[in-house]
N, C-alpha and C positions, 0 to 999 in steps of 0.2 A: 550261675550260667555258664554253658561250656565254653571253652576259649580254644581258638586255632592259634597254634604256635609252630616253630619250625622244628623238624627232627630229623636224623640221620637214621636212613632206612635200609635194610637190606633185602631187596625185593625179591631173590631166587638165588638159589646155590651157586656160588661161585661169582657171582654179578656184583660188578663196582656199586659201593654203596651210593645214594643219593639224598640229597635234601629234599623233603617232601611238608607239606602242609598238613599238621596232624591234630586232630580233635582232642582235646582233654577236658572230659567231663569233670563237673562238680564232685566234690568227695562226698562219698556216700559213708554210711555209719562204719567206722573203725577206719577210714581213710585219710588222706592228707594229699593236698597239691603241693609240691615245693617247686619253687624258684631255683633251679640251678645255677651255680655260678661256677663251678668247675668239674670236669669230669676226665678220669684217666682213659688212655687208649691201651685196652688190657688183650692178652693174647686170646681169652675168652670171647670177646668180640669177635674177634677172627673167625674162632672156632664156629660161632654162630653163623658167619657170612657163609663159611666152606660147608655150611650143613652138617658138622661134626657133632652138634648138640643133638638137634633133631628137625625133623622136615617142617616145621610149622610156620613158614613165612607167611608174610613179611614180618620181618624182626624189624624192633624199634631199639638199636643197639645204645650201648654205655650203661655202665653201672658203678662205676668207681667214683662217687661224687660227693659234692658237698654243695650245700645251697640254702636257702631260708624257706622256712614255711610259710605259705600263702594264705592256705585255709584248711579247715580240719571238719569232717563229718561228724555226724551224732555219735556220742558216746566216747569221743576221743579225750583222753585227759593227760596223757605222757607228753604230748607236746602242744604248742599254740602258735598261731599266725606270730611271726617275727622271730620264731626259734631259729638259732643258727645250728644247722644238723649235717650230719654225715650220715650218708645212705647205706645201710646194709642189706646184704640179701637173706639173712636168715632170722626172720620176726619170730621168736620163739612163740609158742602157743601159751605156755604155762599149764597144761594141764596133761600132756602125753606123759608117760611112764619114766621117762629121762627127766622131764622137767619136775615132775612130782619126788624123785628120788634126789633131787637137788643138783643134776646135773644138766640145768638147760642149754649147755653147749652143745649138748648132744641131741638137742630137741628133734624129735620126729615128726613132727607136724607143722614145721616152719609154714608162712603163709605170706600171700602177698593181695594187691589188692583184687577186688571182685569184679570192678567194672572194668571194662576194656577201653584202650584210647583207639582211635580210630585213623584212618586216613580220611581225605574230606570226602570222599565217595561212600564211605562208610565200611570199608574194609578193615576188618579186626586187626590190629596190630598185637604179637608177641613180644612185650619187653623182654631185653637180655635180664635173666637171672629175677625176672620181676619188677625190674625197677626201669629201663629205658630213659638213661640219663644225657643221650646226644641228642639233648632238647633243651628249648629254652624254660620249659616247664614239664614236671611229670606227675604221674599219679601212682601213689604206692600206699601199703598198707602203713597206718601211721607206727605199728611197730618196728618197720623199717625205717625209721628217723631216730638217731641219737643225738641229743642235743649235748654240745661241747662248747669251750670258751670262743666267743665271736672274735677273738684277737688273732686266732690262728687262720693263716694265710689258705684261702681255698684250694688252690692247685695242689698246696702239699696235705692238707688235713682230707682231703678226697681220697687221697691214695691207701688211707686205712679202710676203704671201703671195700678193698679185695685183696691184691696183690701184696703190697706191703703187710698188711695184717697177717695174711698168710703166712708169710715168712717171718716176721716177728713172732707170732704165734706157735710156729714150729718149733722154735728155739726156747721160749718163754713158758709157754703152756704144754704142749705135747711134750717136747724132750726135756722140761724141768731142767734146763742148764743150770749149774750150780756155781759159785764160786770156786776158780782154780780146776774146774773141768776142762777138759781136751774136747773139742769139737771140729769136726769136718762136715764142710758142705760142699755136697757136688752137685754144680750147675748154679752160676753165679748172674743169672739174668736177675730180673726185678725180684722175683720172690728168693731166690739164694742170696740176694745180696742182702735183703732184709733178715734173712736167717742170720745172716753174717753180723749186721748191726745188733740183733736180737741177743747173740750169744756174748757179744762185746757188753751189752747193757746188763748181763745176767752176771758178767764178771769172769767169763772163762778166762783160763790164762793162756790156752793154745786155741788158735780159729785158724785151721786149714781151708783155705778157699782151692777148688777143682774146677777147672773148665778148659773148653778148647779154644777161647778167645782170650788173648791178651789184655784186650781192651777191658773185658769184665773182670779179670784178674787184679788190674790195675785200679778198676775202681773198689772192689771187695777190700783190696789193701788201704784204701781211701778211708772204708768205712769200718776197718777194724781187724781185719786179717791180720794175723801175725806171720803165715806163711802162705806161698801159694804152690799150686802143682799146675802144671800145664799137661793135660790129660793125652794129648796127642803123642803116641809113641812112647808114653809111659806105663809103666805096671802102677796102677792108684793105689792097690791095696798095699804094696810095699813102699811105695812112699810115703803114706798117712803112718805106717809101722814105724818105718824109718824116724820119722818125725814125733813120734810118741814111745821111744824107748822100747820099740819092737813089739810094743803090747797093741796099739790100735787106739782109736779115739774112745771116749766116753760115750759121747753121743754123734752118731753121723747122720746127716739130712741130707736126703735124695730128693734134691728139687728140680730133678729131670723127669723122673716117672716112667723109665724105660727098665726092660727086664736085666739089659746090662749095667745099667748105674744102680739098680736095687742089689743086685750080686757084688758088685763093687762095695757097697754101703754095709752089706751083712757081712762080709770077710773083713772090714777096716775097721770095725769096732771091737773094743778089747771085750775079753769075756766077760759076761753079766752088763756089757753095753747096750746101749738103747739105738736102734735105728728107727728114723722117722720118715715115712712117705707123704712129701707134701706135693710134688710133681705129680700130675694126673695123667694115668696111663690110657691108652683107647682100649676099646672093647676086645679087640683081638688077642691082644697081647698076653702071654702066659710065662710063667716062671717055674722052674725046677730047681729044687735045692735038696742034697741030701738029709733026710728027717733026722739023723743021728746030729748032724750039724745043728741042726736048729735047737735040738736037744742038748746037745753037748755044750754049745756056747752059752747058752742062758740067755738071761738079759730080756730084753722086749723088742718086739717088731710093732710098731704103731703108724696107725694112717693118723694125718693132722687135717681134718675138716676146717677149712677155713681159720686153720691155727687155732682151733678149739676155742676161740674167742668168744665171750660174752661181751656185746657191743654196750651194754649198759655199763657193765663194768671197766672194760678195755678202752673204749675210745676217750672217754674224759680223761683216764690216767695219762694215755700215750700223749693226747694232746697237752696235757699239763707239763709233761717231759720235753716236748717239743719246744713250748714258751719258754721253758727254763733254760733251752740251748744244751739238753742232754741226748735229744734225740732228733738227728738231723734227717728230717724228711724233705726237706728241700733238696737234698742232694740227688734225690730220685726223680726231680723234674726236670727232663733233660732240655726239653724246649714247651713253649704254649703256642697253641695254635686257635684256629676257629672251626667251626665245624665244616667247613668247606675243605678242610685239610686232613680229614679222618683217613679218606683214601690212600693218602700219600703217607700218612703216619703208619699205617698196615704196612707198606714196604718198608719203612726205616726199621721198624720192629722186627721183621722176617729178616732182616740183615743184619740184625744186631747192632744198628748205629746209635740205639737211643734205650735208656731205662724206662722213661716213661715220656712219651708226648701227651700234653694235657690240655685239653679243650676247656678255653676260658670264656665264658659267655658274659 
């Protein structure tokens, strides 16, 4: 039987969010209803509210979440009612050319629930990243549920659902940071800070955090950065080279996603080094580089989609590290809030006052 629950809805472009009663249908084939326990407030949710993703309003916001499976539909075998799960927005299909080549983290046909959640008047909602977890309960594809150890605190575990995984994966998966490497991270918000933590976890010898905000640099240092560079009035490329014997870093991670920062990343890496773009550019941005430099500097220029993660592989492993005290996910939880505080959390995020506000239900 369909249920009515509270949810945070963005009604129109630029309008403040509001709490609405939403209808969650029973799960159909391949679907699951999840009782949400915690959900992080991510920049992507703000982009949805501002119309920066698409114009399919109204949106049911929230996607960085952990919770408990309440019910499943026909044919679901990967999770069962009572399972503690982290939600992910890239449920792999298992059948596309990427999956069949053994690279499911590149899946070209990820999917969401087929049924729609609605407002009480029947208006269909567009769930953020196919999840919509600023709600007491949400409907997702079963493949979007990854079972993990229930001992993990929901407010911390849910952050693997988006930003923290993107940063960790940019270092661990896409950048393949190795023991003894030098790493520079441009932009130390939630994603960049997680990239710093990922580089530390991988055994990097030198981790250079770069940002315009001293508060973010302080946080990056607490997470493992060995050096910090305040980017205002500083030649970032020269600073990174000076800290790496004049050569540049083995891996440079651009967690901002602007032409200026990407150019800095390109020239701040060592010859044959790697650039990882994990910050998301906007459609109008363009980049011009001398093709001879692209050829002559060698190495690799990579984009990191969701940290190139495979949730079924990465989430349980990272939660185990968290429970062992080797991965400090709690450091990313700046505050816990209620559903009614999401709009205020957007303002704090915009000012750079928090790494993550987390809605706890």
